[in-house]
PASEBA-1860 file (N, C-alpha, C; in nm, 3 decimals):
! residues 324
1> MSKPVTLV> 0.006/4.459/0.491/-0.068/4.298/0.453/0.035/4.211/0.449 ~ -0.013/4.124/0.510/0.061/3.962/0.562/0.092/3.874/0.428 ~ 0.196/3.782/0.379/0.263/3.743/0.363/0.138/3.605/0.318 ~ 0.125/3.589/0.196/0.058/3.479/0.157/0.141/3.322/0.253 ~ 0.046/3.232/0.262/0.118/3.133/0.339/0.082/3.020/0.269 ~ 0.203/2.947/0.240/0.170/2.808/0.209/0.151/2.691/0.277 ~ 0.065/2.619/0.335/0.049/2.499/0.366/0.140/2.368/0.302 ~ 0.241/2.306/0.419/0.282/2.147/0.347/0.251/2.110/0.465
9> TGAAGFIG> 0.154/1.987/0.415/0.131/1.849/0.478/0.245/1.740/0.536 ~ 0.243/1.693/0.598/0.381/1.559/0.606/0.537/1.647/0.582 ~ 0.519/1.762/0.675/0.629/1.833/0.644/0.744/1.794/0.701 ~ 0.690/1.690/0.805/0.854/1.625/0.877/0.912/1.483/0.776 ~ 0.785/1.455/0.654/0.856/1.349/0.610/0.984/1.381/0.523 ~ 1.004/1.247/0.436/1.176/1.299/0.333/1.077/1.427/0.231 ~ 1.028/1.416/0.170/1.006/1.495/0.050/0.962/1.635/0.127 ~ 0.872/1.589/0.221/0.781/1.725/0.289/0.965/1.824/0.316
17> AYTCRALQ> 1.031/1.791/0.432/1.121/1.861/0.495/1.174/1.943/0.400 ~ 1.195/1.845/0.261/1.285/1.898/0.182/1.266/2.016/0.088 ~ 1.093/2.019/0.079/0.983/2.126/0.019/0.954/2.218/0.126 ~ 1.005/2.217/0.227/0.968/2.329/0.334/1.100/2.416/0.331 ~ 1.236/2.349/0.346/1.364/2.406/0.315/1.368/2.523/0.182 ~ 1.315/2.411/0.080/1.301/2.502/-0.061/1.214/2.625/-0.059 ~ 1.086/2.594/0.000/1.029/2.742/-0.024/1.101/2.848/0.070 ~ 1.086/2.773/0.212/1.161/2.881/0.299/1.299/2.982/0.234
25> ARGETVVG> 1.405/2.903/0.166/1.472/2.954/0.087/1.461/3.057/-0.004 ~ 1.347/3.066/-0.042/1.277/3.141/-0.194/1.185/3.274/-0.094 ~ 1.189/3.270/0.031/1.128/3.424/0.077/0.940/3.351/0.134 ~ 0.959/3.232/0.127/0.807/3.234/0.144/0.788/3.174/0.275 ~ 0.645/3.240/0.289/0.612/3.190/0.456/0.512/3.066/0.457 ~ 0.643/2.987/0.502/0.534/2.824/0.553/0.528/2.765/0.652 ~ 0.414/2.703/0.692/0.346/2.648/0.756/0.338/2.473/0.773 ~ 0.392/2.440/0.862/0.375/2.272/0.847/0.335/2.186/0.872
33> LDSFNDYY> 0.223/2.041/0.873/0.152/1.981/0.966/0.237/1.891/0.953 ~ 0.250/1.736/1.066/0.279/1.660/1.049/0.251/1.584/1.181 ~ 0.234/1.432/1.155/0.129/1.369/1.271/0.243/1.278/1.346 ~ 0.368/1.285/1.311/0.472/1.263/1.343/0.461/1.088/1.420 ~ 0.375/1.021/1.379/0.373/0.903/1.408/0.466/0.773/1.383 ~ 0.456/0.680/1.409/0.542/0.564/1.430/0.592/0.470/1.348 ~ 0.469/0.499/1.190/0.507/0.375/1.067/0.686/0.400/1.143 ~ 0.742/0.459/1.120/0.876/0.439/1.124/0.955/0.555/1.233
41> DPQLKRDR> 1.055/0.541/1.274/1.154/0.582/1.436/1.066/0.771/1.405 ~ 1.021/0.833/1.478/0.916/0.972/1.463/1.093/1.027/1.502 ~ 1.168/0.994/1.577/1.278/1.094/1.637/1.372/1.102/1.507 ~ 1.394/1.028/1.369/1.439/1.085/1.270/1.388/1.144/1.214 ~ 1.239/1.173/1.225/1.169/1.279/1.173/1.199/1.407/1.202 ~ 1.210/1.399/1.345/1.219/1.542/1.454/1.365/1.568/1.398 ~ 1.450/1.482/1.420/1.625/1.525/1.354/1.607/1.593/1.228 ~ 1.546/1.547/1.103/1.517/1.537/0.994/1.455/1.729/0.986
49> VAALCPQV> 1.365/1.746/1.038/1.355/1.905/1.033/1.438/1.944/1.076 ~ 1.514/1.941/1.184/1.636/1.987/1.282/1.751/2.018/1.165 ~ 1.763/1.960/1.115/1.852/1.951/1.007/1.830/2.007/0.859 ~ 1.756/2.012/0.806/1.709/2.085/0.673/1.603/2.247/0.727 ~ 1.474/2.199/0.804/1.415/2.327/0.818/1.363/2.363/0.944 ~ 1.463/2.374/1.052/1.499/2.414/1.231/1.355/2.515/1.233 ~ 1.357/2.612/1.099/1.302/2.789/1.122/1.148/2.769/1.107 ~ 1.107/2.618/1.024/0.945/2.586/0.996/0.875/2.597/1.090
57> DIRTLDLT> 0.765/2.650/1.134/0.613/2.618/1.216/0.567/2.490/1.148 ~ 0.595/2.401/1.218/0.561/2.264/1.213/0.429/2.261/1.287 ~ 0.380/2.262/1.292/0.221/2.174/1.420/0.260/2.027/1.426 ~ 0.223/1.989/1.518/0.143/1.794/1.508/0.007/1.787/1.525 ~ -0.080/1.721/1.347/-0.176/1.727/1.359/-0.176/1.622/1.317 ~ -0.325/1.543/1.320/-0.355/1.399/1.184/-0.473/1.468/1.146 ~ -0.401/1.381/0.956/-0.459/1.467/0.888/-0.643/1.413/0.905 ~ -0.681/1.254/1.025/-0.825/1.257/1.057/-0.874/1.347/1.124
65> DREGLDAL> -0.777/1.425/1.163/-0.833/1.498/1.284/-0.906/1.662/1.214 ~ -1.042/1.652/1.204/-1.116/1.758/1.116/-1.106/1.879/1.194 ~ -1.138/1.849/1.346/-1.166/2.030/1.407/-1.012/2.085/1.368 ~ -0.948/2.015/1.437/-0.780/2.076/1.401/-0.734/2.109/1.281 ~ -0.775/2.049/1.164/-0.727/2.078/1.061/-0.834/2.202/1.052 ~ -0.976/2.187/1.072/-1.028/2.314/1.004/-0.964/2.467/1.108 ~ -0.933/2.439/1.248/-0.893/2.541/1.314/-0.751/2.555/1.282 ~ -0.677/2.449/1.197/-0.529/2.568/1.182/-0.581/2.576/1.041
73> FGEIRPTR> -0.668/2.591/0.928/-0.675/2.672/0.805/-0.741/2.813/0.894 ~ -0.802/2.788/0.980/-0.836/2.922/1.019/-0.743/3.049/1.077 ~ -0.637/2.930/1.134/-0.492/3.043/1.240/-0.444/3.107/1.124 ~ -0.389/3.003/1.008/-0.308/3.073/0.918/-0.368/3.083/0.785 ~ -0.443/3.102/0.767/-0.532/3.113/0.655/-0.459/3.097/0.480 ~ -0.391/2.974/0.486/-0.262/2.932/0.393/-0.372/3.005/0.193 ~ -0.267/3.034/0.102/-0.307/3.051/-0.027/-0.314/2.905/-0.068 ~ -0.209/2.846/-0.045/-0.189/2.752/-0.132/-0.147/2.612/-0.042
81> VIHLAAQA> -0.149/2.497/-0.101/-0.147/2.411/0.011/-0.040/2.310/-0.078 ~ 0.035/2.224/-0.039/0.113/2.129/-0.047/0.070/2.011/-0.006 ~ 0.029/1.899/-0.035/-0.089/1.780/0.029/0.009/1.670/0.022 ~ 0.131/1.659/0.105/0.238/1.550/0.104/0.208/1.454/0.202 ~ 0.164/1.456/0.321/0.114/1.340/0.418/0.032/1.251/0.388 ~ 0.105/1.136/0.401/0.000/0.975/0.392/0.048/0.885/0.443 ~ 0.005/0.748/0.455/0.053/0.629/0.511/0.108/0.574/0.360 ~ 0.249/0.570/0.402/0.327/0.545/0.275/0.373/0.360/0.298
89> GVRYSLLN> 0.406/0.339/0.202/0.426/0.162/0.155/0.379/0.076/0.117 ~ 0.409/0.015/0.020/0.333/-0.056/-0.030/0.275/-0.202/0.022 ~ 0.462/-0.266/0.105/0.414/-0.402/0.192/0.352/-0.386/0.291 ~ 0.344/-0.246/0.384/0.297/-0.207/0.466/0.142/-0.228/0.437 ~ 0.111/-0.199/0.366/-0.054/-0.211/0.311/-0.144/-0.311/0.261 ~ -0.044/-0.411/0.296/-0.083/-0.591/0.323/-0.106/-0.641/0.472 ~ -0.033/-0.531/0.522/-0.004/-0.554/0.648/-0.132/-0.457/0.781 ~ -0.165/-0.311/0.708/-0.243/-0.278/0.789/-0.298/-0.179/0.689
97> PHAYVDSN> -0.420/-0.255/0.607/-0.499/-0.133/0.540/-0.527/-0.050/0.575 ~ -0.600/-0.031/0.709/-0.693/0.033/0.773/-0.611/0.184/0.808 ~ -0.502/0.180/0.812/-0.409/0.289/0.851/-0.398/0.373/0.713 ~ -0.405/0.311/0.595/-0.399/0.376/0.415/-0.569/0.443/0.422 ~ -0.629/0.363/0.477/-0.767/0.445/0.457/-0.776/0.598/0.525 ~ -0.764/0.502/0.644/-0.780/0.658/0.706/-0.714/0.794/0.678 ~ -0.561/0.750/0.631/-0.500/0.863/0.614/-0.505/0.919/0.432 ~ -0.513/0.843/0.370/-0.514/0.853/0.272/-0.635/0.872/0.166
105> VAGFVNVL> -0.721/0.787/0.227/-0.894/0.820/0.197/-0.955/0.913/0.278 ~ -0.997/0.905/0.394/-1.093/1.030/0.479/-0.970/1.099/0.484 ~ -0.815/1.082/0.526/-0.761/1.184/0.569/-0.724/1.320/0.410 ~ -0.758/1.273/0.315/-0.753/1.341/0.150/-0.882/1.408/0.168 ~ -0.994/1.344/0.221/-1.091/1.431/0.171/-1.152/1.562/0.274 ~ -1.064/1.515/0.391/-1.074/1.661/0.518/-0.964/1.738/0.409 ~ -0.878/1.757/0.359/-0.823/1.836/0.279/-0.881/1.936/0.184 ~ -0.945/1.816/0.104/-1.004/1.895/-0.014/-1.109/1.940/0.020
113> ELCRHRDI> -1.185/1.942/0.139/-1.299/1.982/0.222/-1.212/2.161/0.266 ~ -1.146/2.161/0.299/-1.089/2.267/0.363/-1.066/2.330/0.217 ~ -0.960/2.299/0.094/-0.962/2.357/-0.018/-1.051/2.464/-0.058 ~ -1.143/2.353/-0.047/-1.277/2.394/-0.134/-1.347/2.527/-0.043 ~ -1.327/2.482/0.105/-1.423/2.609/0.131/-1.356/2.733/0.171 ~ -1.204/2.730/0.214/-1.127/2.805/0.230/-1.062/2.896/0.136 ~ -1.121/2.849/0.032/-1.046/2.944/-0.108/-0.918/2.876/-0.145 ~ -0.889/2.792/-0.139/-0.752/2.770/-0.183/-0.698/2.800/-0.281
121> QHLVYASS> -0.632/2.875/-0.352/-0.559/2.900/-0.506/-0.507/2.800/-0.590 ~ -0.451/2.686/-0.473/-0.400/2.568/-0.572/-0.378/2.455/-0.476 ~ -0.368/2.321/-0.500/-0.349/2.227/-0.429/-0.253/2.151/-0.505 ~ -0.172/2.143/-0.474/-0.052/2.031/-0.525/-0.037/1.890/-0.434 ~ -0.064/1.783/-0.488/-0.069/1.629/-0.413/0.003/1.548/-0.447 ~ 0.065/1.477/-0.334/0.122/1.361/-0.345/0.049/1.232/-0.442 ~ 0.085/1.194/-0.494/0.075/1.068/-0.617/0.143/0.957/-0.594 ~ 0.130/0.899/-0.662/0.257/0.767/-0.679/0.288/0.711/-0.812
129> SSVYGDSA> 0.402/0.647/-0.888/0.425/0.587/-0.958/0.337/0.477/-0.951 ~ 0.290/0.431/-0.854/0.228/0.285/-0.822/0.102/0.261/-0.861 ~ 0.067/0.375/-0.914/-0.048/0.395/-0.941/-0.079/0.302/-1.094 ~ 0.047/0.302/-1.161/0.043/0.212/-1.302/0.015/0.088/-1.304 ~ 0.034/-0.031/-1.173/0.003/-0.109/-1.132/0.042/-0.251/-1.256 ~ -0.075/-0.300/-1.255/-0.053/-0.416/-1.373/-0.083/-0.351/-1.536 ~ -0.092/-0.248/-1.564/-0.249/-0.222/-1.692/-0.133/-0.113/-1.777 ~ 0.002/-0.075/-1.722/0.073/0.042/-1.796/0.210/-0.051/-1.881
137> TPPYSEDQ> 0.264/0.054/-1.923/0.398/0.002/-2.008/0.453/0.110/-2.019 ~ 0.584/0.033/-1.981/0.722/0.127/-1.970/0.736/0.183/-2.108 ~ 0.764/0.330/-2.155/0.760/0.464/-2.021/0.627/0.514/-1.970 ~ 0.632/0.476/-1.848/0.462/0.555/-1.807/0.442/0.611/-1.825 ~ 0.337/0.688/-1.915/0.277/0.828/-1.967/0.164/0.848/-1.869 ~ 0.133/0.941/-1.847/-0.044/0.961/-1.756/-0.111/0.951/-1.830 ~ -0.123/0.919/-1.957/-0.239/0.902/-2.024/-0.289/0.726/-2.000 ~ -0.173/0.644/-1.971/-0.193/0.506/-1.913/-0.346/0.499/-1.859
145> RVDQPRSL> -0.380/0.380/-1.869/-0.456/0.357/-1.750/-0.404/0.293/-1.610 ~ -0.476/0.310/-1.458/-0.429/0.358/-1.341/-0.527/0.255/-1.324 ~ -0.618/0.189/-1.357/-0.767/0.105/-1.269/-0.735/-0.054/-1.261 ~ -0.541/-0.072/-1.212/-0.522/-0.187/-1.201/-0.390/-0.181/-1.104 ~ -0.444/-0.162/-0.986/-0.312/-0.162/-0.919/-0.282/-0.266/-0.842 ~ -0.155/-0.307/-0.778/-0.059/-0.435/-0.722/-0.130/-0.413/-0.606 ~ -0.168/-0.302/-0.498/-0.147/-0.293/-0.390/-0.251/-0.189/-0.363 ~ -0.302/-0.219/-0.191/-0.338/-0.084/-0.143/-0.352/0.053/-0.136
153> YAATKAAN> -0.194/0.048/-0.094/-0.123/0.178/-0.112/-0.164/0.277/-0.259 ~ -0.153/0.146/-0.373/-0.189/0.260/-0.517/-0.313/0.240/-0.497 ~ -0.393/0.192/-0.472/-0.548/0.260/-0.504/-0.553/0.337/-0.449 ~ -0.528/0.398/-0.318/-0.564/0.451/-0.244/-0.495/0.615/-0.311 ~ -0.406/0.561/-0.396/-0.292/0.684/-0.456/-0.407/0.699/-0.603 ~ -0.452/0.603/-0.655/-0.515/0.628/-0.787/-0.659/0.698/-0.707 ~ -0.715/0.654/-0.611/-0.859/0.714/-0.550/-0.840/0.871/-0.509 ~ -0.699/0.874/-0.522/-0.740/1.075/-0.463/-0.692/1.094/-0.599
161> ELMAYTYA> -0.633/1.136/-0.709/-0.624/1.121/-0.851/-0.772/1.148/-0.864 ~ -0.889/1.039/-0.847/-1.018/1.100/-0.855/-1.098/1.182/-0.787 ~ -1.059/1.153/-0.659/-1.154/1.263/-0.608/-1.104/1.408/-0.593 ~ -0.998/1.420/-0.664/-0.891/1.563/-0.669/-0.981/1.619/-0.805 ~ -1.018/1.540/-0.900/-1.052/1.553/-1.026/-1.223/1.640/-1.001 ~ -1.287/1.517/-0.891/-1.420/1.527/-0.876/-1.421/1.714/-0.820 ~ -1.326/1.699/-0.725/-1.385/1.877/-0.647/-1.321/1.964/-0.752 ~ -1.239/1.915/-0.856/-1.186/2.066/-0.946/-1.332/2.056/-1.035
169> QLYGLRAT> -1.384/1.991/-1.076/-1.519/1.964/-1.126/-1.618/2.040/-1.057 ~ -1.648/1.960/-0.926/-1.761/2.037/-0.876/-1.737/2.157/-0.837 ~ -1.612/2.232/-0.778/-1.628/2.330/-0.676/-1.480/2.417/-0.742 ~ -1.481/2.398/-0.856/-1.388/2.476/-0.890/-1.203/2.450/-0.882 ~ -1.184/2.385/-0.789/-1.060/2.351/-0.746/-0.950/2.331/-0.854 ~ -0.841/2.405/-0.822/-0.758/2.397/-0.910/-0.642/2.305/-0.862 ~ -0.616/2.169/-0.908/-0.539/2.101/-0.828/-0.455/2.027/-0.922 ~ -0.324/1.999/-0.879/-0.272/1.930/-0.980/-0.195/1.779/-0.854
177> GLRFFTVY> -0.170/1.679/-0.946/-0.134/1.557/-0.856/-0.006/1.498/-0.935 ~ 0.082/1.442/-0.824/0.206/1.419/-0.891/0.223/1.294/-0.804 ~ 0.283/1.246/-0.979/0.350/1.104/-0.947/0.465/1.080/-0.962 ~ 0.522/1.072/-0.811/0.653/1.035/-0.795/0.683/0.948/-0.803 ~ 0.826/0.917/-0.837/0.886/0.777/-0.887/0.992/0.753/-0.819 ~ 0.983/0.626/-0.717/1.116/0.601/-0.608/1.251/0.747/-0.580 ~ 1.138/0.747/-0.492/1.284/0.904/-0.452/1.362/0.842/-0.367 ~ 1.476/0.903/-0.378/1.587/0.872/-0.278/1.723/1.002/-0.277
185> GPWGRPDM> 1.784/1.012/-0.157/1.822/1.091/-0.094/1.894/1.123/0.049 ~ 1.957/1.176/0.078/2.012/1.167/0.231/1.895/1.227/0.337 ~ 1.911/1.126/0.432/1.741/1.187/0.513/1.648/1.108/0.469 ~ 1.608/1.025/0.385/1.526/0.954/0.346/1.445/0.849/0.419 ~ 1.358/0.811/0.319/1.305/0.676/0.461/1.371/0.552/0.494 ~ 1.379/0.515/0.607/1.432/0.410/0.630/1.364/0.216/0.581 ~ 1.265/0.285/0.536/1.201/0.159/0.529/1.229/0.149/0.331 ~ 1.293/0.198/0.299/1.319/0.207/0.137/1.425/0.160/0.111
193> APLLFSRA> 1.436/0.097/-0.046/1.574/0.019/-0.094/1.706/0.111/-0.033 ~ 1.690/0.234/-0.092/1.839/0.322/-0.063/1.910/0.333/0.084 ~ 1.814/0.319/0.164/1.877/0.350/0.304/1.867/0.177/0.378 ~ 1.789/0.097/0.332/1.791/-0.057/0.394/1.912/-0.134/0.308 ~ 1.902/-0.114/0.218/2.035/-0.204/0.192/2.237/-0.086/0.183 ~ 2.198/0.090/0.222/2.312/0.117/0.271/2.335/0.111/0.390 ~ 2.287/0.092/0.455/2.273/0.069/0.624/2.326/-0.111/0.620 ~ 2.281/-0.198/0.576/2.329/-0.332/0.561/2.433/-0.360/0.544
201> VLARRPIE> 2.449/-0.302/0.428/2.596/-0.331/0.332/2.721/-0.241/0.459 ~ 2.681/-0.157/0.489/2.767/-0.077/0.576/2.772/-0.160/0.738 ~ 2.674/-0.232/0.753/2.699/-0.345/0.889/2.706/-0.433/0.860 ~ 2.706/-0.531/0.702/2.806/-0.621/0.676/2.704/-0.733/0.745 ~ 2.564/-0.658/0.716/2.464/-0.792/0.770/2.375/-0.832/0.571 ~ 2.355/-0.943/0.533/2.258/-0.940/0.465/2.130/-0.891/0.383 ~ 2.170/-0.827/0.239/1.980/-0.783/0.202/1.981/-0.864/0.129 ~ 1.801/-0.842/0.117/1.703/-0.915/0.040/1.712/-0.857/-0.107
209> VFNHGRMR> 1.726/-0.960/-0.205/1.712/-0.837/-0.302/1.568/-0.975/-0.404 ~ 1.483/-0.901/-0.419/1.370/-0.930/-0.492/1.367/-1.004/-0.619 ~ 1.298/-1.038/-0.674/1.300/-1.073/-0.770/1.423/-1.182/-0.822 ~ 1.460/-1.152/-0.771/1.649/-1.230/-0.783/1.679/-1.145/-0.885 ~ 1.674/-1.033/-0.802/1.772/-0.933/-0.900/1.693/-0.848/-1.022 ~ 1.595/-0.900/-1.081/1.546/-0.894/-1.178/1.471/-0.762/-1.207 ~ 1.460/-0.641/-1.136/1.400/-0.546/-1.123/1.445/-0.370/-1.199 ~ 1.391/-0.296/-1.250/1.467/-0.191/-1.282/1.316/-0.095/-1.199
217> RDFTHVDD> 1.430/0.023/-1.171/1.385/0.106/-1.066/1.413/0.295/-1.119 ~ 1.303/0.386/-1.159/1.363/0.508/-1.213/1.400/0.595/-1.056 ~ 1.493/0.559/-1.039/1.543/0.652/-0.870/1.559/0.796/-0.916 ~ 1.466/0.882/-0.829/1.460/0.972/-0.861/1.533/1.059/-0.725 ~ 1.658/1.176/-0.739/1.675/1.211/-0.637/1.593/1.346/-0.594 ~ 1.607/1.344/-0.422/1.477/1.441/-0.350/1.505/1.562/-0.412 ~ 1.649/1.566/-0.485/1.658/1.763/-0.524/1.591/1.773/-0.682 ~ 1.580/1.686/-0.736/1.514/1.709/-0.875/1.373/1.724/-0.825
225> IVAGVLGA> 1.302/1.592/-0.733/1.165/1.603/-0.670/1.126/1.758/-0.682 ~ 1.192/1.812/-0.533/1.139/1.882/-0.546/1.145/2.061/-0.577 ~ 1.250/2.041/-0.717/1.238/2.097/-0.826/1.050/2.127/-0.862 ~ 1.067/1.987/-0.933/0.945/1.973/-0.989/0.846/1.980/-0.896 ~ 0.809/1.950/-0.738/0.729/2.016/-0.680/0.645/2.150/-0.695 ~ 0.795/2.225/-0.698/0.793/2.407/-0.679/0.736/2.427/-0.817 ~ 0.786/2.348/-0.872/0.734/2.371/-1.060/0.613/2.408/-1.031 ~ 0.532/2.288/-1.016/0.397/2.260/-1.035/0.306/2.378/-0.963
233> LDAAPADE> 0.375/2.384/-0.845/0.305/2.466/-0.742/0.263/2.622/-0.856 ~ 0.396/2.640/-0.892/0.406/2.838/-0.941/0.349/2.803/-1.090 ~ 0.267/2.683/-1.103/0.279/2.667/-1.247/0.087/2.622/-1.218 ~ 0.033/2.664/-1.152/-0.133/2.683/-1.123/-0.203/2.694/-1.291 ~ -0.305/2.595/-1.280/-0.392/2.610/-1.420/-0.473/2.717/-1.405 ~ -0.449/2.773/-1.522/-0.487/2.906/-1.598/-0.669/2.894/-1.491 ~ -0.721/2.836/-1.560/-0.888/2.816/-1.530/-0.916/2.721/-1.380 ~ -1.031/2.748/-1.325/-1.086/2.707/-1.271/-1.115/2.558/-1.257
241> GRHRVFNL> -1.146/2.468/-1.173/-1.187/2.382/-1.230/-1.104/2.249/-1.334 ~ -0.969/2.330/-1.251/-0.857/2.185/-1.403/-0.788/2.150/-1.321 ~ -0.818/1.986/-1.312/-0.729/1.879/-1.226/-0.636/1.877/-1.304 ~ -0.500/1.850/-1.288/-0.381/1.809/-1.400/-0.294/1.688/-1.330 ~ -0.217/1.608/-1.323/-0.129/1.483/-1.265/-0.011/1.496/-1.409 ~ 0.130/1.470/-1.344/0.226/1.475/-1.379/0.294/1.334/-1.378 ~ 0.382/1.306/-1.397/0.491/1.204/-1.376/0.580/1.276/-1.330 ~ 0.693/1.296/-1.169/0.763/1.316/-1.174/0.942/1.185/-1.093
249> GNHTPVEL> 1.021/1.170/-1.242/1.074/1.056/-1.224/1.225/1.084/-1.291 ~ 1.278/1.007/-1.317/1.436/1.035/-1.371/1.437/0.993/-1.509 ~ 1.332/0.919/-1.582/1.336/0.869/-1.686/1.438/0.792/-1.751 ~ 1.493/0.762/-1.628/1.606/0.659/-1.683/1.622/0.531/-1.562 ~ 1.545/0.444/-1.598/1.539/0.306/-1.492/1.653/0.261/-1.451 ~ 1.673/0.195/-1.337/1.860/0.125/-1.329/1.795/0.057/-1.255 ~ 1.878/-0.075/-1.292/1.897/-0.237/-1.258/1.931/-0.233/-1.147 ~ 1.841/-0.297/-1.051/1.870/-0.309/-0.924/2.006/-0.356/-0.887
257> EHFIAVIE> 2.080/-0.477/-0.942/2.220/-0.508/-0.929/2.298/-0.444/-0.964 ~ 2.288/-0.316/-1.033/2.364/-0.190/-1.039/2.362/-0.058/-0.954 ~ 2.230/-0.119/-0.874/2.213/0.069/-0.806/2.291/-0.009/-0.649 ~ 2.326/-0.125/-0.621/2.396/-0.227/-0.535/2.497/-0.229/-0.570 ~ 2.559/-0.207/-0.663/2.711/-0.210/-0.707/2.749/-0.065/-0.653 ~ 2.652/0.059/-0.662/2.722/0.155/-0.642/2.700/0.192/-0.510 ~ 2.649/0.161/-0.427/2.666/0.129/-0.242/2.727/0.020/-0.209 ~ 2.772/-0.026/-0.284/2.912/-0.152/-0.244/3.046/-0.022/-0.240
265> QAAGVPAQ> 3.057/0.009/-0.380/3.179/0.109/-0.407/3.170/0.234/-0.341 ~ 3.073/0.283/-0.230/3.048/0.432/-0.198/3.056/0.363/-0.049 ~ 3.035/0.192/-0.021/3.065/0.164/0.122/3.198/0.106/0.150 ~ 3.254/0.080/0.029/3.379/0.039/0.063/3.342/-0.139/0.123 ~ 3.252/-0.206/0.086/3.212/-0.297/0.153/3.110/-0.402/0.086 ~ 3.147/-0.505/0.016/3.096/-0.588/-0.072/2.953/-0.623/-0.008 ~ 2.833/-0.648/-0.124/2.708/-0.683/-0.011/2.705/-0.825/0.010 ~ 2.613/-0.883/0.068/2.565/-1.007/0.084/2.419/-1.048/0.064
273> KVYRPMQP> 2.406/-1.092/-0.051/2.294/-1.045/-0.126/2.223/-1.206/-0.084 ~ 2.118/-1.204/-0.062/2.018/-1.295/-0.036/1.874/-1.253/-0.174 ~ 1.884/-1.393/-0.233/1.771/-1.351/-0.371/1.610/-1.433/-0.334 ~ 1.534/-1.346/-0.348/1.411/-1.391/-0.331/1.339/-1.381/-0.385 ~ 1.193/-1.434/-0.422/1.132/-1.410/-0.539/1.085/-1.316/-0.511 ~ 0.977/-1.228/-0.596/0.907/-1.125/-0.623/0.795/-1.085/-0.486 ~ 0.777/-0.984/-0.443/0.683/-0.978/-0.278/0.552/-0.932/-0.354 ~ 0.476/-0.985/-0.316/0.333/-0.904/-0.329/0.307/-0.774/-0.355
281> GDMVETMA> 0.268/-0.709/-0.446/0.255/-0.555/-0.448/0.372/-0.506/-0.511 ~ 0.475/-0.592/-0.555/0.577/-0.495/-0.590/0.581/-0.493/-0.764 ~ 0.631/-0.422/-0.812/0.657/-0.409/-0.967/0.771/-0.439/-1.008 ~ 0.810/-0.482/-1.118/0.923/-0.507/-1.172/1.018/-0.421/-1.208 ~ 0.908/-0.303/-1.288/1.017/-0.200/-1.344/0.914/-0.089/-1.362 ~ 0.969/0.046/-1.288/0.919/0.154/-1.332/1.008/0.277/-1.429 ~ 0.936/0.325/-1.462/1.036/0.436/-1.585/0.891/0.522/-1.570 ~ 0.924/0.641/-1.574/0.847/0.783/-1.594/0.920/0.878/-1.740
289> DTSRAQAA> 0.751/0.870/-1.810/0.806/0.940/-1.913/0.746/1.092/-1.844 ~ 0.839/1.168/-1.872/0.767/1.313/-1.776/0.834/1.421/-1.896 ~ 0.793/1.414/-2.029/0.753/1.527/-2.129/0.656/1.631/-2.086 ~ 0.551/1.552/-2.011/0.411/1.640/-2.004/0.503/1.779/-1.933 ~ 0.578/1.678/-1.796/0.571/1.794/-1.664/0.728/1.875/-1.696 ~ 0.762/1.836/-1.845/0.888/1.951/-1.877/0.814/2.056/-1.942 ~ 0.734/1.993/-2.034/0.658/2.096/-2.134/0.572/2.188/-1.997 ~ 0.509/2.178/-1.927/0.441/2.283/-1.814/0.501/2.329/-1.725
297> FGFDPSIT> 0.620/2.317/-1.716/0.690/2.368/-1.610/0.795/2.399/-1.607 ~ 0.910/2.297/-1.655/1.055/2.277/-1.734/1.132/2.195/-1.633 ~ 1.052/2.087/-1.590/1.096/1.975/-1.513/1.200/1.897/-1.605 ~ 1.295/1.877/-1.524/1.476/1.861/-1.597/1.560/1.799/-1.500 ~ 1.508/1.623/-1.443/1.584/1.565/-1.379/1.746/1.587/-1.393 ~ 1.824/1.595/-1.327/1.946/1.548/-1.400/2.072/1.508/-1.280 ~ 2.024/1.454/-1.204/2.152/1.380/-1.121/2.063/1.224/-1.148 ~ 2.234/1.157/-1.144/2.224/1.013/-1.205/2.266/0.925/-1.029
305> IAQGLPSV> 2.207/0.793/-1.037/2.270/0.749/-0.921/2.402/0.695/-0.883 ~ 2.474/0.722/-1.022/2.581/0.755/-0.948/2.646/0.875/-0.865 ~ 2.552/1.011/-0.941/2.591/1.155/-0.855/2.569/1.131/-0.660 ~ 2.463/1.109/-0.725/2.340/1.105/-0.544/2.323/0.999/-0.497 ~ 2.359/0.889/-0.523/2.368/0.739/-0.381/2.501/0.769/-0.295 ~ 2.592/0.843/-0.343/2.692/0.773/-0.250/2.685/0.914/-0.175 ~ 2.587/0.997/-0.190/2.583/1.113/-0.017/2.459/1.017/0.062 ~ 2.362/0.904/0.022/2.313/0.840/0.080/2.352/0.772/0.127
313> VEWCRTYF> 2.490/0.691/0.132/2.564/0.585/0.187/2.669/0.633/0.327 ~ 2.696/0.781/0.282/2.786/0.841/0.345/2.701/0.925/0.487 ~ 2.572/0.926/0.429/2.461/0.982/0.507/2.436/0.923/0.654 ~ 2.438/0.792/0.579/2.409/0.675/0.669/2.490/0.667/0.725 ~ 2.673/0.650/0.715/2.790/0.652/0.771/2.715/0.716/0.937 ~ 2.708/0.835/0.900/2.723/0.973/0.972/2.640/0.920/1.084 ~ 2.498/0.859/1.063/2.401/0.906/1.111/2.344/0.816/1.216 ~ 2.374/0.642/1.137/2.290/0.529/1.218/2.465/0.536/1.237
321> GENA> 2.573/0.528/1.228/2.683/0.460/1.249/2.736/0.329/1.148 ~ 2.841/0.258/1.124/2.895/0.187/1.057/2.820/0.021/1.099 ~ 2.734/0.045/1.257/2.683/-0.101/1.253/2.577/-0.087/1.242 ~ 2.511/0.065/1.252/2.311/0.061/1.231/2.264/-0.045/1.206
END
């Protein structure tokens, strides 16, 4: 009898590649899919896969390709799905809204439909801390409102939660949404502050510091996030038709100025800071209440910025070079 298969979408992405590696390390059969789109350099995605999960079977496929997705599900017959593929980025959603609707809404319906018709035992999918928007008060708990998003990206992630809930109620799908809080680590996304700032400081380029530095983020190391993804995957709801949402964050917000100071120390170079006003769509503070995830599957993030960020700077130095 063949081993059960776990399908990971967005497998060449930052969290996806680490998740594939972790699943494979514990002996699971993993198949991935990724569109390898050009939102950022596809070569970084290929290099990430080569470094983190070179043995994983990753298919090049877009979430909007319904026939291709159906054929893949029919071929590999997954029992569980970790859906991490999405069009990411708050600021980019202001420039290219259609990409978010295509991938995050239409693409998510395609995944839901296949999970429904192929009797998937458990769907775990990526939501975002961005869903909290203007309506929530730190620390953010899963019971707070998510109906006042500050960006289209956040709106699509909130829509995913409503869509998954509906499929759980109508069709008995077991589904778990995970609200990720500012994930960082080596091989991270180049459009996010950890890599943007690290590369700029190393190259002695100015960095733009928004809201004049008066921001706090619940930076969460990718190793802690992946532990949460696998914990949630293994703790499937006991009952059919059960949909749950969990925060996955470090529950310790970091001042942006302190975050920059850790990068400066690791790089051995002072940052050239250019202060800017608040950007549309951004949030002043994020902070996760993770008590629900802790109770459900023992989620206990432990990696601090001081422990985790220097390795990001060193990885940037190695991968991009001093002048990248």
